[in-house]
N, C-alpha and C positions, 0 to 999 in steps of 0.2 A: 413764876410771878404770883405772888400770895394776892386772894382773893381778900385779903383784910387790909392789907397796907398800899399805900398811895407813896411813892417815893418821889420827891422833889430836886430840881436840878438846881445849879448855882443861881435861875433868875425865876426860880419860882413855879416854874412850871413842872407839870407832871411826867413820870418816868416810866415806862410801860416795860416790864420785865415779865417773861412768862417761861414756861414749862409746859410740856405737851401735854393735852388734857386726853383722857380716853375718848376713842371718836362716839358723836353721839349716839346715843339710843334709836333704836329703829322703833318709831312710833309715830299713828296718826298725825299728820302736820296740823296744826292749828289754820283756822280762816281769819285773815285779818280783814275787819268788820270794815276795815277804811280804804276795801284794796279798789272799788269805783272811782274813790276820792283821787287815788294814788294814780291810776290809770290817765285820769282825765289832767292831772296836775303836769305829768312826765309829757301827754300831747302836747299840752299848749304850751309848757315853758322849755321842753326839748326838742320836740318834734316828733312825727308821727312813725311808733314802733313797727322796724320793722319783720325783727324777728326776736324769738324770747328763747335764752339759753336757761333752759328748766334744770332743776333741783330732780334730780333722778331716785335718791333713796328718799324713804318714808322716815322724816326727822321730824321731829317737833316745831322748830324754825324752819320754814322752807324758804329759801332765798333763791330767787331768780333773778337773773340778768337781764333787762332789755337793753336791746339794741338798735341804735338811731343810725340810719346811712348819713354818708356826707351827703351834701345838699349843695345849692347855690350861696347862701350864708354861711353854710359852717363845711367846710372842704376837710371833715375827719370824721371818725365813728366817736358815737357818744356811749359809754356804757352804765346802765342806771340800774341800783340793786332796788330790789322789789321783796321786801319781808322783813327786814330788820325790825321795822316798828311796828311787826306783829305783837311784841311784847315791851313792854317799857324796861329800859337800862335803868341800874343803880345808881343813879345820878346823885350826887351828895344833896342834903336837904338846902342848900341855899342857891342850888341850881334845879329845884324840881320842877322847873317849866321844861328843861331840856332832858325831857327822859326817851323821846323819840327821833330816830332818826333813818335817813337812808343817802346812799355813796354814789359817787359816781365819778368816772375818770375818761378823758379822750384819747383815743388811738389816729396815729397818723391815717392819711386815705390808702397807704400802701400797705396795709397790715393787713397780715395774713387771717382771715377769721372766718374761713370755712370750714367746715365739719372736720374735715380729713387735716387740713393744717394744723387746728388746735389740739392735735393727738399730738402735737411738738412743743413740750412744756416752753421753747425759747417766743411760742403764738399765744400759747396759752394763761402763762402767769398775770398777767394783768388780771383776768376773770379769775384765778385762783386767790391773789391778791382782794380784790372784791369781796368774795365769799368768806375769805378768813376774816377780815376786818370787819362784814358784818355780821359774824358769830362771835366776834370776839368779847364783848362786853354782856352776851346773855352765855357764855362759858364759863367766864371768868365771874360773873358776878359784880361788873365794873360798869364802866360808860367810857365811850370815848367822844371827843368834841374838837371843836374849832379851836387851831393850832395845839392838838395833840399829837406828839411823834407817835409812833409805832416801830421796833424794830422786824424785821425780817429772821425770825427763829431765834434762837438763843444757845451757842455764839450768833452772832450776826453773821449774814451771808448773803453774796447778791442773790436778786429774785431769781434768774437764769443765767447761763453761760454767754448770753448775748449782749449784760449789761453789768455794771458794777456798782448798778443804784439797790438798795438793799434796806431802806425804811421809809415809812408813808408817813406824810405831814396832811393833816387834814385841814382845811382852807376853806373860806366864802368861795362861792362862785365867783368865776372873772369873767368866764367866754358865754354867760346867759345873761335873759333880763334881771332885773334882783328880784321880782316877782316868783322866781325857780327857786329862793333859799328856804322859803318856809309855806306851809300848807297846812291852814288852821283847819283842823275838822271840827271841833266844838270847842267849849270853854276849857274842859280838862286836857286835850289833846293836839298839840301844834307839832306837824314833823317838820324836821329841818333836812334841808338836802346840802350835806359837806362834799367839797372836790377832795378829791384823795390825788397827792402830789407826789411821787415816788423821788425820793432824794437820797443823796450820797451819805456815807458815814460823818464825813468831816461837817457835811452842812448842818446834821442832825448835832453833834457836839458843839457846835456854832451856835446852833438855836437853842441848846441846854444851857450854854454859858452866858449867850449875850441876850437871851429872848428871842422871842416869836417874830415882833414887829421887827428887827436887826436883819433876821433873813430876809422875811418878806421885803424889804427894801432893797436887798439884794436880788432877789427873783424879779422884782419889777424892772429893774436897771437893767438886767440881763435876758427878760422877757421870760422868763420860767413861768410857767402855771400849770392847770392840769391836763394840758396837750402832753403827750408823755414823748421825750426825746429819748432814746435807750444811749446815745453817745453824748447829748450834751456835756459840755465842761462844768466842774463843780464851781458854786459862786463865791466859793472860799478859796482866794488863792494864797496862798503862802509865798512870800517874798522875803528878801534877805532881812527884813526885821519883824517877821512875824507875818499875820493876817493882813492883808490888805484890803 
């Protein structure tokens, strides 16, 4: 992906294409001045953090993943990034208020997230996906935002051998209170928390052609949201007369 050019789809939405970049340089990690506020926001809106999947390497942008265990009200794991908002993204001038964000997705209760099981890519890939997306805008000097679609690698390939999901769609939270979406730090900095919905290639292509609203309508009808289901059916069905 070029760091200077934004490609648009038929519906006018940005397409993010990228080539591998060199590994980030090892250097002391920056401290996020809003860390205490972020921790409090996650606790109040996502739930008590049971453990943290820490960044190991000393890199400039330190991306941790907070893990909230299933409970009586939410029968699933919630993974939330902390670190993407340490630095502003390169948002276009007309979206200057949209420079800071964090990401989250949800895993079924039966997902294997023990340290041993996360050595297997079929269990680890949602963590890898969140870390990649959180670093993406900083490594490519760009931004990612609500309704943006980012493919997994170039050429596109599934996230892991246990699924054919191969792209990520950013969306507003649907399983959390409305207060979870934004955290105002001061007049110059508001952090937005976007949900990550892993999607299929045909769903991404449908969104690029018809717009995010059309795809989200299909998601709503089929109960697709940020709770990951690696075996769900694509919401884009092809019948005798094309997409139905």
